[in-house]
Backbone as JSON, one array per atom type, in Angstrom:
{
  "sequence": "XXXXXXXXXXXXXXXXXXXXXXXXXXXXXXXXXXXXXXXXXXXXXXXXXXXXXXXXXXXXXXXXXXXXXXXXXXXXXXXXXXXXXXXXXXXXXXXXXXXXXXXXXXXXXXXXXXXXXXXXXXXXXXXXXXXXXXXXXXXXXXXXXXXXXXXXXXXXXXXXXXXXXXXXXXXXXXXXXXXXXXXXXXXXXXXXXXXXXXXXXXXXXXXXXXXXXXXXXXXXXXXXXXXXXXXXXXXXXXXXXXXXXXXXXXXXXXXXXXXXXXXXXXXX",
  "N": [[-9.91, 20.17, -4.2], [-8.17, 21.33, -2.52], [-5.65, 21.48, -0.1], [-6.12, 18.85, 0.65], [-4.7, 15.71, 1.49], [-2.86, 13.49, -0.37], [-1.47, 10.39, -0.92], [0.58, 8.9, -3.2], [1.35, 5.76, -4.4], [3.42, 3.89, -6.25], [4.44, 1.51, -8.78], [6.0, 2.46, -10.85], [7.2, 5.59, -12.11], [7.22, 8.37, -14.29], [9.59, 11.05, -14.49], [11.47, 9.06, -14.01], [11.53, 6.45, -14.87], [10.87, 4.59, -17.92], [8.29, 5.65, -20.23], [5.04, 4.45, -19.8], [1.71, 3.09, -19.43], [1.26, 2.95, -16.61], [3.43, 4.42, -15.46], [3.1, 6.96, -16.58], [0.5, 7.81, -15.75], [0.99, 7.78, -13.05], [2.42, 10.01, -12.75], [0.85, 12.04, -13.95], [-1.6, 12.13, -12.49], [-0.91, 12.82, -9.73], [0.25, 15.35, -10.36], [-1.98, 16.73, -11.29], [-3.56, 16.94, -8.92], [-1.77, 18.35, -7.35], [-1.71, 20.74, -8.78], [-4.23, 21.6, -8.17], [-4.01, 22.48, -5.64], [-3.76, 20.57, -3.72], [-2.05, 18.51, -1.24], [0.65, 16.47, -1.83], [2.43, 13.33, -1.88], [4.75, 11.16, -3.4], [5.6, 7.77, -3.73], [7.95, 5.34, -4.76], [9.73, 2.33, -5.86], [13.33, 2.23, -5.61], [14.75, 1.36, -8.16], [17.63, -0.25, -9.64], [18.18, 0.69, -12.18], [17.59, 3.35, -12.26], [18.89, 6.47, -12.75], [20.78, 7.9, -10.44], [22.43, 10.16, -10.23], [21.74, 11.81, -12.44], [19.05, 12.34, -11.85], [19.27, 13.44, -9.41], [19.0, 12.15, -6.86], [19.02, 11.77, -3.35], [20.07, 10.4, -0.22], [17.94, 10.24, 2.64], [18.88, 10.6, 5.68], [17.67, 10.69, 8.22], [15.36, 9.27, 7.85], [16.14, 6.81, 7.0], [17.7, 3.61, 7.86], [16.16, 1.89, 9.37], [15.14, -1.5, 10.06], [13.27, -3.82, 8.19], [11.12, -6.59, 8.51], [10.98, -9.32, 6.42], [9.6, -12.25, 5.51], [10.7, -13.42, 7.8], [13.28, -12.4, 7.8], [15.61, -9.83, 8.48], [15.65, -6.81, 6.8], [17.43, -4.06, 5.68], [16.18, -0.72, 5.46], [16.41, 1.84, 3.15], [15.98, 5.24, 2.47], [15.49, 7.42, -0.16], [15.32, 10.6, -1.84], [13.93, 12.82, -4.28], [13.25, 15.6, -6.47], [10.72, 16.3, -8.83], [11.59, 17.98, -11.71], [10.6, 21.36, -12.19], [8.04, 20.98, -11.17], [7.77, 21.02, -8.43], [7.32, 18.74, -6.93], [7.79, 16.2, -4.67], [9.47, 13.11, -4.68], [9.67, 10.04, -3.09], [11.93, 7.39, -2.59], [11.98, 3.95, -2.12], [14.44, 1.9, -0.96], [16.77, -0.84, -1.03], [19.63, -2.78, -0.79], [19.68, -5.52, -1.35], [17.24, -6.07, -2.63], [16.79, -4.09, -4.62], [19.06, -3.28, -6.03], [19.86, -4.39, -8.46], [20.12, -3.96, -12.07], [17.6, -3.42, -13.35], [13.97, -3.46, -13.61], [11.64, -5.4, -13.13], [12.38, -7.83, -14.26], [15.09, -9.92, -15.5], [17.8, -9.49, -17.96], [17.18, -11.38, -19.81], [14.52, -11.42, -19.76], [13.37, -12.86, -17.78], [11.41, -13.13, -14.93], [12.26, -11.74, -11.75], [12.97, -13.94, -9.07], [12.38, -13.15, -6.49], [10.4, -11.24, -6.55], [7.98, -11.17, -5.17], [8.74, -10.79, -2.5], [9.99, -8.34, -2.76], [7.8, -6.73, -3.32], [6.39, -6.91, -0.9], [8.28, -5.79, 0.86], [8.42, -3.21, -0.23], [5.79, -2.24, 0.24], [5.68, -2.26, 3.09], [7.82, -0.55, 3.6], [6.96, 1.9, 2.56], [4.77, 2.54, 4.29], [6.0, 2.62, 6.82], [7.77, 4.74, 6.45], [6.04, 6.91, 5.95], [4.84, 6.99, 8.44], [7.06, 7.83, 9.98], [7.39, 10.35, 8.88], [5.18, 11.48, 9.89], [2.89, 12.19, 8.53], [-0.29, 12.5, 7.57], [-2.25, 10.86, 5.34], [-5.22, 11.65, 3.49], [-6.16, 10.15, 1.42], [-4.88, 7.19, -0.07], [-3.44, 6.36, -3.07], [-3.0, 3.76, -5.22], [-0.83, 2.42, -7.68], [-0.02, 0.06, -10.15], [1.35, -3.31, -10.18], [3.55, -3.96, -8.54], [3.16, -2.39, -6.37], [1.01, -3.51, -5.17], [0.62, -4.84, -2.74], [0.28, -2.97, -0.81], [-2.45, -2.1, -0.04], [-3.29, -4.49, 1.25], [-1.54, -4.75, 3.44], [-2.05, -2.34, 4.76], [-4.72, -2.72, 5.57], [-4.59, -4.82, 7.32], [-1.97, -5.62, 8.6], [-1.25, -3.09, 9.5], [-3.54, -2.22, 10.73], [-4.22, -1.2, 13.23], [-3.0, 1.22, 13.48], [-3.27, 4.4, 14.55], [-2.74, 6.69, 13.13], [-3.62, 6.27, 10.54], [-6.35, 6.0, 10.66], [-8.52, 7.25, 9.4], [-7.9, 7.14, 6.78], [-8.41, 6.47, 3.34], [-8.24, 3.98, 0.76], [-7.57, 3.8, -2.66], [-7.32, 1.9, -5.6], [-5.77, 1.87, -8.73], [-6.33, -0.14, -11.47], [-4.47, -1.71, -13.87], [-3.78, -2.96, -17.23], [-1.23, -3.78, -17.56], [0.84, -6.41, -17.04], [2.23, -9.59, -15.98], [3.8, -12.64, -17.03], [3.05, -16.0, -15.97], [3.61, -16.84, -12.5], [4.27, -15.16, -9.36], [6.55, -16.02, -6.68], [5.55, -19.14, -5.44], [5.28, -19.54, -2.78], [4.44, -17.16, -1.75], [2.01, -16.51, -0.41], [2.35, -17.61, 2.13], [4.39, -16.05, 3.14], [3.11, -13.62, 3.44], [1.1, -14.34, 5.21], [2.74, -14.85, 7.4], [3.06, -12.36, 8.47], [0.79, -12.02, 9.91], [-1.49, -11.61, 8.47], [-4.79, -12.45, 7.76], [-5.88, -15.6, 6.38], [-8.22, -15.63, 4.83], [-8.29, -13.12, 3.7], [-6.45, -13.11, 1.72], [-6.73, -15.26, 0.06], [-6.69, -15.7, -2.7], [-4.03, -15.54, -3.32], [-2.94, -18.02, -3.25], [-2.35, -18.93, -5.75], [-0.24, -16.95, -7.11], [-0.61, -15.26, -9.55], [-0.82, -12.56, -11.99], [-3.54, -11.69, -12.22], [-4.77, -12.75, -9.9], [-3.32, -11.47, -7.9], [-4.13, -8.83, -8.33], [-6.88, -9.1, -7.81], [-6.79, -9.64, -5.08], [-5.79, -7.21, -4.18], [-7.87, -5.46, -4.92], [-9.95, -6.43, -3.26], [-9.02, -5.59, -0.81], [-9.01, -2.87, -0.94], [-10.62, 0.39, -0.71], [-11.88, 1.55, -2.81], [-11.95, 1.46, -6.44], [-10.26, 2.07, -9.53], [-10.66, 1.62, -12.92], [-8.12, 1.46, -15.12], [-7.14, 0.86, -17.61], [-7.86, 0.04, -21.03], [-7.37, -2.46, -21.84], [-7.91, -4.38, -19.99], [-8.56, -7.65, -18.7], [-11.6, -9.46, -19.36], [-12.51, -11.03, -17.26], [-11.26, -9.94, -14.98], [-12.29, -7.38, -15.06], [-15.04, -7.93, -14.68], [-14.86, -8.98, -12.11], [-14.12, -6.72, -10.62], [-16.38, -5.11, -11.05], [-18.32, -6.57, -9.74], [-17.5, -6.59, -7.15], [-18.51, -5.05, -5.13], [-17.24, -2.8, -4.37], [-16.92, 0.77, -4.63], [-16.43, 1.9, -7.94], [-14.61, 3.38, -10.64], [-15.27, 3.54, -13.98], [-13.3, 3.07, -17.01], [-11.89, 6.09, -18.13], [-11.19, 8.55, -20.63], [-7.87, 9.69, -21.47], [-7.9, 12.4, -21.86], [-9.99, 13.36, -20.32], [-9.65, 12.59, -17.71], [-9.03, 14.14, -15.49], [-11.2, 15.7, -14.35], [-12.93, 13.57, -13.83], [-11.5, 11.87, -12.03], [-11.12, 13.64, -9.91], [-13.76, 14.12, -9.05], [-14.46, 11.52, -8.35], [-12.7, 11.01, -6.2], [-13.72, 12.93, -4.39], [-16.43, 12.21, -4.05], [-16.48, 9.47, -3.41], [-14.45, 8.86, -1.62], [-13.67, 10.89, 0.15]],
  "CA": [[-8.98, 19.27, -3.5], [-7.19, 22.17, -1.82], [-5.15, 21.04, 1.21], [-6.3, 17.42, 0.88], [-3.42, 15.01, 1.43], [-2.97, 12.24, -1.13], [-0.23, 9.63, -1.04], [0.62, 8.07, -4.4], [2.29, 4.65, -4.25], [3.44, 3.37, -7.61], [5.54, 0.68, -9.28], [6.82, 3.21, -11.81], [6.81, 6.99, -12.3], [8.1, 9.19, -15.12], [10.62, 10.8, -15.51], [12.52, 8.19, -13.49], [11.5, 5.23, -15.67], [10.31, 4.79, -19.25], [6.86, 5.95, -20.31], [4.02, 3.44, -20.08], [0.43, 3.49, -18.81], [1.4, 3.12, -15.15], [4.37, 5.5, -15.1], [2.55, 8.25, -17.0], [-0.61, 8.19, -14.86], [1.55, 8.0, -11.72], [2.9, 11.4, -12.78], [-0.22, 12.96, -14.33], [-2.62, 12.28, -11.45], [-0.4, 13.7, -8.67], [0.41, 16.72, -10.87], [-3.33, 17.32, -11.32], [-3.94, 17.3, -7.55], [-0.84, 19.41, -6.95], [-2.17, 21.97, -9.43], [-5.48, 22.0, -7.51], [-3.71, 22.93, -4.28], [-3.66, 19.44, -2.79], [-0.71, 18.15, -0.77], [0.9, 15.11, -2.33], [3.71, 12.64, -1.79], [4.83, 10.01, -4.29], [6.58, 6.75, -3.36], [8.2, 4.28, -5.75], [10.98, 1.64, -5.55], [14.54, 2.79, -6.22], [15.37, 0.31, -8.97], [19.02, 0.02, -9.98], [18.31, 1.36, -13.48], [17.3, 4.78, -12.12], [20.16, 7.2, -12.68], [20.72, 8.74, -9.25], [23.1, 11.44, -10.46], [20.94, 12.63, -13.35], [17.8, 12.75, -11.21], [19.63, 14.1, -8.15], [18.5, 11.45, -5.67], [19.92, 11.76, -2.2], [19.52, 9.65, 0.91], [17.43, 10.99, 3.79], [19.45, 9.82, 6.78], [16.75, 10.61, 9.37], [14.3, 8.3, 7.53], [16.76, 5.51, 6.72], [18.31, 2.93, 9.0], [15.25, 0.93, 10.0], [15.09, -2.83, 9.46], [11.93, -4.39, 7.98], [11.15, -8.05, 8.47], [10.3, -9.95, 5.29], [9.78, -13.7, 5.58], [11.54, -13.69, 8.97], [14.63, -11.87, 7.62], [15.74, -8.38, 8.65], [16.14, -6.17, 5.59], [17.59, -2.63, 5.94], [15.41, 0.22, 4.64], [17.08, 3.09, 2.78], [15.05, 6.17, 1.85], [16.08, 8.49, -0.96], [14.31, 11.56, -2.27], [14.27, 13.71, -5.39], [12.14, 16.47, -6.87], [10.46, 16.34, -10.27], [11.9, 19.34, -12.16], [9.56, 22.33, -12.56], [6.71, 20.71, -10.62], [7.77, 21.1, -6.96], [6.74, 17.49, -6.44], [8.82, 15.33, -4.09], [9.3, 11.67, -4.85], [10.45, 9.24, -2.14], [12.33, 6.11, -3.17], [12.23, 2.86, -1.18], [15.63, 1.22, -1.47], [17.44, -1.9, -0.26], [20.64, -3.33, -1.7], [19.34, -6.9, -1.72], [16.05, -6.13, -3.49], [16.64, -3.09, -5.68], [20.34, -2.87, -6.61], [19.99, -4.91, -9.82], [19.95, -2.9, -13.06], [16.35, -3.54, -14.1], [12.82, -3.31, -12.73], [10.94, -6.62, -12.7], [12.9, -9.04, -14.9], [16.49, -9.81, -15.93], [17.99, -9.13, -19.37], [16.56, -12.43, -20.63], [13.08, -11.29, -19.61], [12.9, -13.77, -16.72], [11.01, -12.39, -13.73], [13.09, -12.0, -10.57], [12.27, -14.89, -8.2], [11.98, -12.54, -5.21], [9.49, -10.09, -6.76], [6.97, -11.15, -4.12], [9.34, -10.17, -1.31], [10.22, -6.94, -3.09], [6.5, -6.05, -3.18], [6.11, -6.83, 0.54], [9.22, -4.81, 1.41], [8.01, -1.89, -0.7], [4.58, -1.83, 0.98], [6.04, -1.93, 4.48], [8.71, 0.6, 3.59], [6.15, 3.11, 2.36], [3.99, 2.85, 5.49], [6.91, 2.99, 7.91], [8.31, 6.07, 6.15], [4.96, 7.87, 6.17], [4.74, 7.11, 9.91], [8.16, 8.67, 10.44], [7.11, 11.72, 8.43], [3.98, 11.92, 10.63], [2.09, 12.86, 7.48], [-1.52, 11.69, 7.54], [-2.96, 11.02, 4.06], [-6.67, 11.43, 3.39], [-6.32, 9.09, 0.42], [-3.72, 6.54, -0.66], [-3.79, 5.91, -4.42], [-2.03, 2.72, -5.58], [-0.68, 2.18, -9.12], [0.94, -0.95, -10.57], [1.31, -4.53, -9.37], [4.6, -4.0, -7.5], [2.62, -1.67, -5.2], [-0.29, -4.1, -4.88], [0.5, -5.33, -1.37], [0.03, -1.86, 0.11], [-3.77, -2.18, 0.59], [-3.35, -5.66, 2.13], [-0.83, -4.44, 4.7], [-2.77, -1.26, 5.45], [-5.97, -3.21, 6.14], [-4.38, -5.9, 8.29], [-0.75, -5.48, 9.39], [-1.23, -1.75, 10.11], [-4.94, -1.84, 10.99], [-4.37, -0.5, 14.51], [-2.25, 2.48, 13.46], [-4.21, 5.52, 14.67], [-2.4, 7.68, 12.1], [-4.33, 6.0, 9.29], [-7.71, 5.56, 10.99], [-9.49, 7.83, 8.46], [-7.34, 7.08, 5.42], [-9.07, 5.58, 2.38], [-7.33, 3.47, -0.27], [-8.1, 3.53, -4.0], [-6.33, 1.24, -6.46], [-5.95, 1.87, -10.18], [-5.99, -1.45, -12.02], [-3.98, -1.59, -15.24], [-3.59, -4.22, -17.95], [0.2, -4.12, -17.54], [0.88, -7.6, -16.17], [3.41, -10.44, -16.16], [3.47, -14.04, -17.31], [3.32, -16.95, -14.89], [3.27, -16.43, -11.14], [5.35, -14.85, -8.43], [6.92, -17.2, -5.88], [4.34, -19.84, -5.0], [5.21, -19.42, -1.32], [4.11, -15.78, -1.38], [0.9, -16.43, 0.55], [2.86, -17.91, 3.47], [5.18, -14.9, 3.58], [2.15, -12.59, 3.87], [0.49, -14.89, 6.44], [3.73, -14.7, 8.46], [2.85, -11.04, 9.06], [-0.48, -11.99, 10.63], [-2.62, -11.32, 7.57], [-5.66, -13.64, 7.77], [-5.9, -16.36, 5.13], [-9.38, -15.29, 3.98], [-8.06, -11.83, 3.03], [-5.45, -13.28, 0.66], [-6.86, -16.64, -0.45], [-6.33, -15.75, -4.13], [-2.57, -15.61, -3.47], [-2.53, -19.42, -3.38], [-1.72, -18.92, -7.08], [0.01, -15.52, -7.2], [-0.44, -14.68, -10.88], [-1.18, -11.14, -12.03], [-4.97, -11.47, -11.97], [-5.08, -13.03, -8.5], [-2.75, -10.39, -7.08], [-5.0, -7.65, -8.45], [-8.12, -9.4, -7.09], [-6.47, -9.46, -3.65], [-5.66, -5.76, -3.97], [-9.23, -4.89, -5.01], [-10.7, -6.81, -2.06], [-8.5, -4.88, 0.36], [-9.1, -1.43, -1.2], [-11.93, 1.0, -0.46], [-12.45, 1.92, -4.11], [-11.14, 0.97, -7.56], [-10.33, 2.77, -10.81], [-10.24, 0.84, -14.08], [-7.21, 2.42, -15.73], [-6.71, 0.38, -18.94], [-8.93, -0.57, -21.83], [-6.97, -3.83, -22.15], [-8.12, -5.25, -18.83], [-9.28, -8.87, -19.06], [-13.03, -9.41, -19.03], [-12.72, -11.65, -15.95], [-10.86, -8.99, -13.94], [-13.28, -6.29, -15.11], [-16.26, -8.43, -14.02], [-14.58, -9.1, -10.68], [-14.19, -5.36, -10.06], [-17.77, -4.64, -11.12], [-19.15, -7.33, -8.8], [-16.81, -6.64, -5.85], [-19.2, -4.25, -4.12], [-16.45, -1.59, -4.12], [-17.14, 1.86, -5.6], [-15.4, 1.86, -8.97], [-14.7, 4.33, -11.74], [-14.94, 2.89, -15.25], [-12.24, 3.72, -17.77], [-12.15, 7.4, -18.74], [-10.12, 8.89, -21.57], [-6.75, 10.48, -20.92], [-8.25, 13.82, -21.96], [-11.02, 13.78, -19.36], [-9.47, 11.92, -16.41], [-8.86, 15.1, -14.39], [-12.49, 15.96, -13.7], [-13.51, 12.3, -13.36], [-10.77, 11.42, -10.84], [-11.4, 14.58, -8.81], [-15.12, 13.85, -8.55], [-14.44, 10.2, -7.7], [-12.07, 11.23, -4.9], [-14.6, 13.71, -3.52], [-17.71, 11.55, -3.79], [-16.36, 8.09, -2.95], [-13.36, 8.63, -0.68], [-13.48, 11.95, 1.15]],
  "C": [[-7.93, 20.05, -2.68], [-6.92, 21.62, -0.41], [-5.45, 19.58, 1.54], [-4.95, 16.71, 0.67], [-3.59, 13.66, 0.72], [-1.58, 11.63, -1.32], [-0.34, 8.73, -2.27], [1.72, 7.02, -4.25], [2.28, 3.89, -5.57], [4.64, 2.48, -7.89], [6.53, 1.49, -10.1], [6.28, 4.63, -11.94], [7.77, 7.63, -13.3], [8.42, 10.46, -14.33], [11.68, 9.79, -15.09], [12.62, 6.87, -14.24], [10.79, 5.52, -16.99], [8.79, 5.01, -19.2], [6.06, 4.69, -20.62], [2.76, 3.88, -19.35], [0.58, 3.82, -17.33], [2.26, 4.34, -14.83], [3.83, 6.87, -15.48], [1.42, 8.71, -16.08], [-0.11, 8.45, -13.44], [2.24, 9.36, -11.62], [1.73, 12.37, -13.0], [-1.24, 13.19, -13.22], [-2.1, 13.12, -10.27], [-0.22, 15.15, -9.13], [-0.93, 17.44, -10.88], [-3.75, 17.79, -9.92], [-3.05, 18.42, -7.02], [-1.28, 20.75, -7.52], [-3.46, 22.5, -8.8], [-5.26, 22.46, -6.07], [-3.7, 21.82, -3.25], [-2.22, 19.23, -2.35], [-0.45, 16.7, -1.16], [2.3, 14.63, -1.94], [3.63, 11.46, -2.75], [5.91, 9.07, -3.76], [6.72, 5.74, -4.49], [9.48, 3.53, -5.32], [12.17, 2.33, -6.23], [15.26, 1.66, -6.97], [16.79, 0.74, -9.37], [19.22, 0.7, -11.33], [17.86, 2.82, -13.44], [18.63, 5.5, -11.92], [20.11, 8.22, -11.54], [21.35, 10.12, -9.49], [22.25, 12.35, -11.33], [19.69, 13.18, -12.65], [18.01, 13.33, -9.81], [18.94, 13.47, -6.93], [19.52, 11.61, -4.54], [19.25, 11.05, -1.03], [19.06, 10.59, 2.01], [17.8, 10.18, 5.04], [18.44, 9.64, 7.92], [15.62, 9.61, 9.12], [14.85, 6.9, 7.29], [17.2, 4.82, 8.02], [17.43, 1.94, 9.73], [15.4, -0.44, 9.32], [13.63, -3.27, 9.34], [12.05, -5.9, 7.9], [10.33, -8.54, 7.29], [10.62, -11.44, 5.33], [10.81, -14.08, 6.64], [13.0, -13.27, 8.8], [14.6, -10.36, 7.8], [16.36, -7.77, 7.4], [16.23, -4.66, 5.84], [16.82, -1.76, 4.94], [16.24, 1.48, 4.42], [16.07, 3.97, 2.07], [15.84, 7.24, 1.1], [14.95, 9.4, -1.45], [14.85, 12.37, -3.44], [13.04, 14.57, -5.68], [11.97, 16.42, -8.38], [10.68, 17.77, -10.75], [10.65, 20.12, -12.57], [8.22, 22.12, -11.86], [6.64, 20.85, -9.1], [7.06, 19.89, -6.35], [7.88, 16.61, -5.93], [8.46, 13.87, -4.31], [10.24, 10.96, -3.86], [10.7, 7.86, -2.75], [12.63, 5.11, -2.05], [13.37, 2.01, -1.73], [16.12, 0.16, -0.47], [18.39, -2.6, -1.21], [20.28, -4.73, -2.2], [18.23, -6.93, -2.77], [16.1, -5.22, -4.71], [17.95, -2.63, -6.32], [20.46, -3.26, -8.08], [19.53, -3.89, -10.87], [18.71, -3.06, -13.94], [15.2, -3.45, -13.1], [12.29, -4.66, -12.25], [11.57, -7.92, -13.2], [14.34, -8.81, -15.32], [16.58, -9.55, -17.43], [17.42, -10.18, -20.32], [15.03, -12.35, -20.56], [12.49, -12.22, -18.55], [12.61, -12.96, -15.46], [11.92, -12.75, -12.56], [12.32, -12.89, -9.59], [11.8, -14.29, -6.88], [11.07, -11.33, -5.39], [8.39, -10.02, -5.7], [7.5, -10.47, -2.86], [9.62, -8.69, -1.54], [8.92, -6.14, -2.9], [6.12, -5.89, -1.71], [6.99, -5.77, 1.19], [8.81, -3.39, 1.03], [6.8, -1.38, 0.08], [4.91, -1.42, 2.41], [6.9, -0.68, 4.55], [7.97, 1.91, 3.43], [5.45, 3.5, 3.67], [4.9, 3.31, 6.63], [7.5, 4.39, 7.69], [7.26, 7.15, 6.38], [4.73, 8.07, 7.67], [5.83, 8.02, 10.46], [7.96, 10.13, 10.05], [5.97, 12.35, 9.23], [3.05, 12.72, 9.72], [0.86, 12.0, 7.24], [-2.25, 11.87, 6.21], [-4.47, 10.82, 4.2], [-6.95, 10.24, 2.48], [-4.94, 8.51, 0.09], [-4.16, 5.98, -2.0], [-2.66, 5.01, -4.94], [-2.04, 2.49, -7.09], [0.34, 1.07, -9.36], [1.06, -2.13, -9.62], [2.41, -4.61, -8.32], [4.16, -3.27, -6.23], [1.38, -2.35, -4.62], [-0.46, -4.65, -3.46], [0.18, -4.22, -0.37], [-1.36, -1.92, 0.74], [-3.89, -3.34, 1.57], [-2.72, -5.34, 3.48], [-1.5, -3.32, 5.47], [-3.99, -1.79, 6.19], [-5.77, -4.24, 7.25], [-3.16, -5.66, 9.18], [-0.72, -4.14, 10.14], [-2.63, -1.29, 10.54], [-5.13, -1.06, 12.28], [-3.58, 0.79, 14.6], [-3.24, 3.65, 13.46], [-3.98, 6.57, 13.58], [-3.26, 7.52, 10.85], [-5.81, 5.67, 9.5], [-8.76, 6.1, 10.01], [-9.02, 7.79, 7.02], [-8.08, 6.07, 4.57], [-8.09, 5.2, 1.28], [-8.08, 3.23, -1.57], [-6.98, 2.92, -4.83], [-6.72, 1.4, -7.92], [-5.48, 0.52, -10.72], [-5.67, -1.29, -13.51], [-3.87, -2.96, -15.89], [-2.13, -4.68, -17.92], [0.44, -5.24, -16.54], [2.2, -8.33, -16.34], [2.93, -11.86, -16.42], [3.79, -14.91, -16.1], [2.9, -16.41, -13.53], [4.51, -15.9, -10.42], [5.63, -16.11, -7.61], [5.68, -17.84, -5.26], [4.19, -19.82, -3.48], [4.82, -18.04, -0.84], [3.05, -15.69, -0.29], [1.39, -16.69, 1.97], [3.71, -16.77, 4.03], [4.28, -13.76, 4.07], [1.44, -13.05, 5.15], [1.43, -14.75, 7.63], [3.56, -13.37, 9.2], [1.47, -10.89, 9.72], [-1.68, -11.62, 9.78], [-3.5, -12.57, 7.48], [-5.79, -14.29, 6.39], [-7.05, -15.94, 4.22], [-9.2, -13.98, 3.22], [-7.16, -11.96, 1.81], [-5.56, -14.65, 0.0], [-6.47, -16.76, -1.92], [-4.82, -15.87, -4.34], [-2.05, -17.04, -3.41], [-1.85, -19.64, -4.74], [-1.45, -17.45, -7.41], [0.35, -15.04, -8.63], [-0.97, -13.24, -10.87], [-2.63, -10.91, -11.63], [-5.32, -11.7, -10.5], [-4.49, -11.99, -7.55], [-3.64, -9.16, -7.14], [-6.36, -7.88, -7.78], [-7.92, -9.19, -5.59], [-6.4, -7.98, -3.31], [-7.03, -5.09, -3.97], [-10.01, -5.18, -3.74], [-10.27, -6.03, -0.82], [-8.45, -3.36, 0.17], [-10.49, -0.92, -0.85], [-12.64, 1.36, -1.75], [-11.46, 1.53, -5.2], [-11.35, 1.87, -8.78], [-9.85, 1.82, -11.9], [-9.42, 1.77, -14.96], [-6.69, 2.0, -17.1], [-7.9, -0.15, -19.71], [-8.59, -2.02, -22.2], [-7.15, -4.79, -20.99], [-8.91, -6.49, -19.24], [-10.74, -8.76, -18.63], [-13.29, -10.01, -17.65], [-12.36, -10.69, -14.81], [-11.83, -7.81, -13.89], [-14.56, -6.71, -14.4], [-16.06, -8.54, -12.52], [-14.69, -7.73, -10.0], [-15.64, -4.89, -9.98], [-18.66, -5.34, -10.09], [-18.58, -7.35, -7.38], [-17.55, -5.91, -4.74], [-18.43, -2.98, -3.77], [-16.9, -0.48, -5.09], [-16.05, 1.8, -6.66], [-15.68, 2.9, -10.05], [-14.35, 3.6, -13.02], [-13.86, 3.69, -15.99], [-12.71, 5.06, -18.34], [-10.96, 7.74, -19.63], [-9.06, 9.73, -20.89], [-7.11, 11.97, -20.91], [-9.18, 14.28, -20.85], [-10.83, 13.19, -17.96], [-9.48, 12.91, -15.25], [-10.16, 15.33, -13.63], [-13.06, 14.68, -13.11], [-12.83, 11.81, -12.08], [-11.07, 12.33, -9.65], [-12.77, 14.32, -8.2], [-15.17, 12.51, -7.82], [-13.81, 10.3, -6.32], [-13.07, 11.87, -3.94], [-15.84, 12.92, -3.09], [-17.58, 10.17, -3.15], [-15.33, 7.89, -1.84], [-13.23, 9.68, 0.4], [-14.75, 12.19, 1.96]]
}
């Protein structure tokens, strides 16, 4: 994987948030490629519960200052950056006071999901792509982790389909069992349609529950990795019958070789 460029887009990454399946793999996989001589970038949201002082986040003025339109509203994009200690890995944080200032990730202290999580996901996806464009850094592969990052494949395949920078970029999505109860805002599909995404590409978002969001992501990805053994049988069957190249679940001990081969054989 030497000199291959891989962009990791994740809902959560350690050490900035607590350890779970998504946050751990969003650290372990980039580290593996970094150790193999690949060039990597990691993007995640800058949630309000990330300690900026402890992790030494700082704003990148030349990348900030753009406005992104979400549901016909202009939302300012702020970009922050930090380095994972000892690993020489840079992490870029997508920030906006309206969407990410609150002191939690997906839900309030009562466990109630934030009503604008759908807009946060749209803003995050657009923010990542616009920042990568400004960096003029062309990824060979984009690897998506976690449902908050799930709109990235949709926007890459439709909203940004004419961007020459990404003409050869392939997208792989890791699908995890980490989910949420209920649905995101029921008007989510109209907010995505507002950006010119065709209805047939996002029809499952009519009911934006966890499974339908992941189905939409799978349909708009080039390849899929099953990353949890707790995945529902219906979602597993959907992946297996999607016609997309997919990697079945591999153990944490052996993921390195399996992921590397999958990248090489199915995406590069």
